[in-house]
C-alpha positions in Angstrom: 92.4 24.1 43.1 89.8 23.4 40.3 87.0 20.8 40.6 89.0 18.0 38.9 92.1 18.5 41.2 89.7 18.6 44.3 88.0 15.5 43.3 91.5 13.7 42.8 92.7 15.1 46.1 89.7 13.6 47.9 90.0 10.3 46.1 93.5 9.9 47.0 92.6 10.9 50.6 89.9 8.3 50.7 92.1 5.8 49.4 94.9 6.2 52.1 92.0 6.5 55.0 92.0 2.8 54.6 95.7 2.3 55.4 97.5 1.8 58.7 101.3 2.3 59.2 102.9 -0.5 61.2 106.5 -0.1 62.4 109.1 -2.4 64.0 110.3 -5.8 62.6 108.1 -8.2 64.3 104.9 -6.2 64.0 105.7 -5.7 60.2 106.2 -9.5 59.9 103.0 -10.3 61.6 101.1 -7.9 59.3 102.7 -9.5 56.1 101.6 -12.9 57.4 97.8 -12.1 57.7 96.2 -13.1 54.5 93.4 -10.7 54.7 95.4 -7.6 54.7 96.8 -6.1 51.5 100.3 -4.6 52.2 101.0 -1.7 50.0 104.5 -0.4 50.7 107.3 -1.6 52.7 109.7 1.2 53.9 113.3 0.2 54.8 116.0 2.6 56.2 118.9 2.4 53.8 121.3 2.2 56.7 119.8 -1.2 57.6 122.3 -3.9 57.9 121.7 -7.2 56.1 120.2 -10.0 58.2 118.1 -13.1 57.9 115.2 -11.4 59.5 115.2 -8.5 57.2 115.8 -10.7 54.1 112.4 -12.7 55.3 110.6 -9.3 55.3 111.7 -8.3 52.0 110.9 -11.7 50.4 107.5 -11.9 52.0 106.6 -8.2 50.9 107.6 -9.2 47.3 105.6 -12.3 47.4 102.7 -10.2 48.6 102.9 -7.8 45.8 104.1 -4.8 48.3 106.3 -2.0 46.8 109.5 -1.9 48.5 110.9 1.8 49.2 114.4 2.8 50.7 114.7 5.9 52.9 117.3 7.6 54.9 116.6 7.4 58.7 115.1 10.9 58.9 112.6 10.2 56.1 111.6 6.8 57.6 111.1 8.3 61.0 108.5 10.8 59.4 106.6 7.7 58.0 106.9 5.4 61.1 106.6 8.5 63.5 108.7 6.5 66.0 112.2 6.8 65.4 113.4 5.1 68.5 111.3 2.0 67.9 110.8 1.5 64.3 114.0 -0.6 64.0 114.4 0.7 60.3 111.2 -0.9 59.2 107.7 0.2 58.6 104.8 -1.0 56.2 101.6 0.6 55.0 98.6 -2.1 55.1 95.2 -1.7 53.7 92.8 -2.6 56.4 89.4 -3.8 55.1 87.0 -2.0 57.5 89.1 1.2 58.3 87.8 4.6 56.8 87.1 8.2 57.5 84.0 9.2 59.5 82.8 11.1 56.5 82.6 8.2 54.3 81.1 6.0 57.1 78.2 8.7 57.7 77.6 9.1 54.0 77.3 5.1 53.6 74.9 5.0 56.6 72.7 7.9 55.8 69.4 7.7 57.7 70.3 4.3 59.1 70.8 3.2 62.7 74.4 2.6 63.8 76.2 2.3 67.1 79.6 3.8 67.5 82.3 4.0 70.4 84.1 7.5 70.3 87.4 7.7 72.3 87.6 11.0 74.0 91.6 11.3 74.9 92.2 7.5 75.7 95.9 7.6 76.2 97.0 4.2 77.5 98.0 1.7 74.6 96.9 -1.3 76.5 93.4 0.3 76.9 93.1 1.2 73.3 94.1 -2.3 72.0 91.5 -3.9 74.5 88.8 -1.5 73.6 89.4 -2.2 69.8 89.3 -6.1 70.6 86.1 -5.9 72.5 84.4 -3.4 69.9 85.4 -5.7 67.1 84.0 -8.8 68.6 80.9 -7.1 69.7 77.9 -5.2 68.4 79.8 -1.9 67.5 79.7 -0.6 63.9 82.7 1.7 64.2 85.2 3.0 66.7 85.7 6.9 66.1 89.3 7.6 66.7 90.7 11.2 66.2 94.2 11.2 64.8 95.3 13.6 67.7 94.7 13.6 71.4 95.0 9.9 72.3 97.1 6.9 72.0 98.7 6.2 68.6 98.2 2.7 67.2 101.7 1.2 67.9 102.9 -2.4 68.5 101.7 -2.1 72.1 98.2 -1.4 70.9 98.4 -4.2 68.1 99.5 -6.6 70.7 96.8 -5.6 73.2 94.3 -5.9 70.4 95.5 -9.5 69.8 95.8 -8.4 66.1 92.1 -7.4 65.8 93.2 -3.7 65.0 93.8 -4.9 61.4 90.2 -6.0 60.9 88.6 -3.4 63.3 86.1 -0.8 62.0 88.1 2.1 62.7 86.8 5.5 61.9 89.5 8.2 61.5 89.0 11.8 61.7 91.4 14.9 61.8 88.8 16.9 63.6 88.7 17.4 67.4 86.3 14.9 69.0 83.8 17.6 69.6 83.6 18.7 66.2 83.4 15.0 64.8 80.5 14.3 67.1 78.8 17.4 65.8 78.8 15.8 62.5 77.3 12.6 64.0 74.5 14.7 65.7 73.7 16.5 62.2 73.5 12.9 60.7 70.8 12.2 63.3 72.8 10.4 66.0 72.3 10.6 69.7 75.6 11.4 71.7 75.6 9.3 74.8 78.1 9.9 77.8 78.2 7.6 80.9 77.6 9.1 84.3 77.4 7.4 87.8 74.6 9.9 88.3 72.6 9.1 85.3 69.0 7.7 86.2 68.9 5.4 83.3 71.1 2.1 83.1 73.1 0.9 80.2 71.3 -2.4 80.5 67.9 -0.9 79.9 69.0 1.8 77.5 67.5 1.2 74.1 68.2 4.1 71.6 65.6 4.6 69.0 68.3 5.9 66.4 71.7 6.0 65.6 73.9 6.4 69.0 77.6 7.4 69.7 78.7 6.1 73.0 81.7 8.4 74.2 84.5 7.0 76.4 86.5 9.4 78.3 90.1 9.8 79.2 91.5 7.3 82.1 91.8 10.1 84.6 89.8 13.0 83.7 86.9 11.4 82.0 84.8 12.9 79.0 86.0 16.4 78.1 83.9 19.5 79.0 83.5 20.2 75.1 81.9 16.7 74.7 79.8 17.0 77.7 78.0 20.0 76.3 76.9 18.0 73.2 75.8 14.8 74.8 72.1 14.2 74.4 71.9 10.9 76.4 73.5 10.0 79.7 73.6 6.3 81.1 75.1 4.6 84.1 76.5 1.4 85.0 75.2 0.2 88.5 78.0 -0.4 91.0 78.3 -2.3 94.1 80.4 -2.5 97.2 81.4 1.2 97.0 83.2 0.8 93.5 82.9 4.2 91.8 84.1 3.4 88.3 85.4 0.9 85.9 88.4 0.7 83.7 87.5 2.3 80.3 88.3 -1.0 78.4 85.9 -2.9 80.8 83.2 -0.2 80.0 83.8 -0.6 76.4 83.2 -4.3 76.6 80.0 -3.8 78.5 78.7 -1.4 75.8 79.8 -3.8 73.1 77.8 -6.6 74.5 75.2 -4.9 76.4 72.3 -6.6 74.5 72.7 -10.4 73.7 69.2 -10.8 72.4 
């Protein structure tokens, strides 16, 4: 691949890094009804039976300027990645704040920022609530690997109350520990949460960019990520409570300083 072809590939990849594929008739309708989103392609199974609901989707997609594509069921399932739940419908929408981690780091070179990184969060409800809190709070980006956690599906969209479409999602195809290494190289601290850490979240004032890591619901932060954490903070607990739900922890981080 020559330089021109490489640049064309990178430009195309950068373009599609800002897109989210939504499936299921109701979620697709809700996406089409959000004026801040730019629908790109409406994907339909050619085996769909005509219905008023389907006609509404097609009419709205045309009104919004989306391309309409028909596929066989197998091809559509590759697009939606959920043959059992896509109901023969999927749509690619451009989300204004979604981008790759690499593009984010390039745009924030030598600037302080605060990220949440999700290390194997698998529960769709938790993911949706994390996205909602981070989008509402003081978080510059949510680092979400494409593998190893919950996919952005209708349950996540519902739990996020639709904020997923305007959330500052940073996607990466790398395993999280490799993505965090990129953040380290960009000058960021990697901060884990531990009940044994002497420093509390409330008093922690990072002097540079910082990435807070939220671990899996049952096993916590993975061993690979633990090895590269440069800071650890705790959330003081009372009455013998040992830990909090990961989505609650995300909210505390997002709103940790109100000043």
